[in-house]
N, C-alpha and C positions, 0 to 999 in steps of 0.2 A: 464417450459416455461421460455425462456431467456428474460431478461429486455432489452430493447433497450438501446444503449450506450448513447443516449440523456439524459437518466434518471440518469445517474451517476452524482454525485457532481462534478463540474469542478475541475481540478487540479489548485491549486493557482499559479499565476505568482509570481515567486521567483526571487529575485534579491539577489546575494550573496549566501551563504550557507543556505540550507533549514534546518528548525529545526523539530524535531519530533512532539512536541506539536502544532506548528502552521501550518505546512505543510503536515505532513505524517499521524499522527493520523486521521485527517479528511478524508483521502482517504478511510479508512476502515469503512464500514457501521456497524450498529448494526447487520445486517444480516451476514456480514462477521465475525464479532467477535463472534456470536453465533455458526456459522458453524466450527470455529477453536478453540472453547473453550475447547474442549476435549484434545487438544495437547498444547495450550499456549494461552495467552491474546494478541490479535492484538492491544489492547489499551495500553499495557505495555511496555515502552521503553526498558527496559532490555530484555524482551522476544523477541521483534522485533530485537533488536540488534543482539542477540544470533542466530536467525533463518534467518537473513536478506538475506544470500546468497541463501538459499532454497527458500524463499519467492520470491525473485527476479527471480530465475529460473521458478517458477509456474507461476508468473505474465507475465513474457516475452513469455512463451510458450502459454499463453492463458488458462491454466489450472485453474488458480485462479483469481477471485473468480469463483465458480462453476456455477453462473447463467448468467454471462456475462463477457467477457474478458475486461480488462482495455484498455482504449486508449493508443496509443503510448505516448502521452504527460504524462499521469499519470505513465506509467512504467518508463519513462525518468526521472521524478521527484524523484521516489523512488530510481532509480540508482544513481542520483546526490546526494541524501542524503547519500546514503552508500559511495561514492566516497569523500564526504566532511567530513568524519569522524563520520558519524552517531551521529549527534549533538542532544541534547535535547532541 
């Protein structure tokens, strides 16, 4: 059963360049991390940097996370992080 989008933690309002620790890591829930643990750790900066293009493709298409698509705001924050140089 899909969780309603309202239950997702809100995307932080970011001024300037987003950081992984402050802005991106909190977007991934424990459930997300557990679901992807077979492939890589969504809580690990290096792993998310390495797979950022594929993650964004899945987020933008609504295929990830599997239980409910991210809001456009959350996807935009992830995209902004990538475009800002994937800062830690």
